[in-house]
N, C-alpha and C positions, 0 to 999 in steps of 0.2 A: 283284834282277835278276841279279846276279853268281851267285847260287846256282842260279837257273834256267838260266842259260847253261851253267854247268859241269855240271850234272846232265844236260842235254840232250846235250852234248859227250861225257860219259862213257858214256852209254847207247849211242851209236854205236860207241864203242870196245869195249865188252863184247859188242855185237851182232856185230860183225865177228869176234870170236874164235869164233863159233858157226856162221857162215854160210859156206859154200864152194860151189864149182862143182859141179853135178850132171853125171853122165855124159850125160844128155839135153840137147840144145840148149835154151837158153833157161830152164833150170830151175835151182833152188838146192837145197841140202840143209842141213838143220840137225843139228848134232852137239854133243855136250858131252863132257866128259872122264869122266863117269860111264858106266861100262858099263851095258848094258841089265840091268834087274832090278828088284826091288821098290823100291829107293830112287829110281831114275829114274822109275818109275811113279808113286810117291808125289808127287814134285815135279811131274810133268807133269799128273797129275790134279787136284792143288790148283790149279795155274795155270789149268787149264780151268775149274774151278768159280768161281775168282775172275773170269775173263773173262766167263763166262755171266751171272754176277750183275751185273757192271758193264754189260753189254749190257742187261739187264732194266731196271736203274735209269736208264740213259741213254735207253732207249725212253720211259719215263715223262717224264722231264725235257724231252726234245726232241719228243715226240709221234711217234716213229718207229712205223711199224706193224710188230709182230713177232708171231709165232705162239707165244703163251706156252705152249701145250701142248707144242710142240716144245722150247722151252727148258727146261721142266720135265723132259722126258725125257732131254735131254742132260745136265742136272744130275744126274738119277738115275743115269745111266750112269757119270758121272764120279765120283760119290760111291761107287758100287759098286766101281769100280776102285781108288779111294783106300782104302776099307776093306780090300780084299783086300791091297793093297800094304802097309798098315800092319800087318796081321796077319802078313804074311810076312817083314817086316824085323825 
């Protein structure tokens, strides 16, 4: 339980380093220390692919209705971006 509590607390700390106020009321912005470019595209697209796969698997486990064709298209787009970023870096 100690490990779970500390992991949870640490994830909030790391998240707060990347979230800030947006210029529009009620909004937030996400930023990283990496400048925009192939490396940040590589990280972002890999994260998107992992999240899409997690959603697909969770939909099976929990019986959530999802449009699998839409998920496949999103995964294809993320993979295309990931491959392009990998080639450019």
